[in-house]
N, C-alpha and C positions, 0 to 999 in steps of 0.2 A: 898555373902550371896544368892543374884538371882540366881547364877547359882547351887549353894549347895537347895535354896527350890527345883528351877526345876529339877535338878536331884534327888532328891527324888520324887520328884512328878511322874518322869518318872517311876523310882522306884516303886514304890508305886504301879502304875497304869499297868506296867510288874505284876508282883508278884496280885492281883487280877486274872485277866482274869485265873489263873491254881487256883482258891480257889473253883470251882466249875466247875465239867464239862461240857457237857449236854446236857449230858442222868439226870445227877441229878435232872439239871435246870430244863428238858423235864415236869419228874416223883415229886416234886412237885407242879409246872403248874398245871400239869394235875390233881393234887390232891387237889389244892385249888387257882384255876383260882380269884375268884372275891365272896369269899362265900363260894358257894355248889361247891367242886368236880365232875369232870366230872364221876371218880372211885364208886358216887354214887351212877349212874346210868347207867353209860354202863360198868362197870364192871372194874377192874384193870386192867387188857389190856384192856380195850376197845373191849371183846367179849360181851357185853349190857346185863342188866337182865332186868328180871320183880318188875315193879316197886309198883302197886299195885296190888291187887286180889278186886273184888266188885262184886256185883250183879245189877244188873238190868233187870228190867221187870222178875225175876226170872231162870234169865243164869248168872250165873259165868261167867264173862270177867276179859282179864288183862288191865292192861297198861306195857307193856313192850318200855324201849332206846333198838335204833338197835345196832346191832352192828356195832363198828366204824373204824374198820381195813383196811376194804377192799376200803372207799370209793375212787373215784379218788383226787387230789388233788384240783381239781377245784370243786369237790362237798365239801367239804369240809373244801373248804372257805364258802361257795355260804349255808352250814350248819349252819356256827355261824356267816353270816350275817344279816342273818335274823330272825324274832321273830318263835315261834315258843308256842301253846298252852299253854306246861309244862316247854319245857325245858328254863331256864330264857337266856335272853339276856348277854353278858358276857363283851360290849362293850372293843374286845380283842385288840391290834395294829397286826399288820401287821407278827410282829418280833413275835408277843408270838404264833400264830393263825400255824406257818412255826413249834416251836416247839414244839406245841402240836402232828402235823402233823406226823413229826419225829418220837415223841413218840409211839404212834399207827401205825405207822406202823414197828419198828422196828423192827426188828428180835430176841435183845439182850431182846425186851419188852416179847419175847413171849414163 
């Protein structure tokens, strides 16, 4: 009985690996890492967006999220590791940040 249970567990873990591709997981994580998705501010492909327009002292201003497709891996990790005045801190794991970096720098994404 133990042998059968072990084989079933091994088989299910092998099947689970092919359940979702790396790119599918990356896109899901990018769209909703911990509530507000990266895509809401940085765009569907990391191109950067205007988050808000407002007036300050009579002048029109824009709050922009930068394009993130050309970040170095080091800068990408740093950006997700520190606190920002606007961007939430997501408390992502190293593997999650790796997957996000893969997604925004992937040619398939563009």
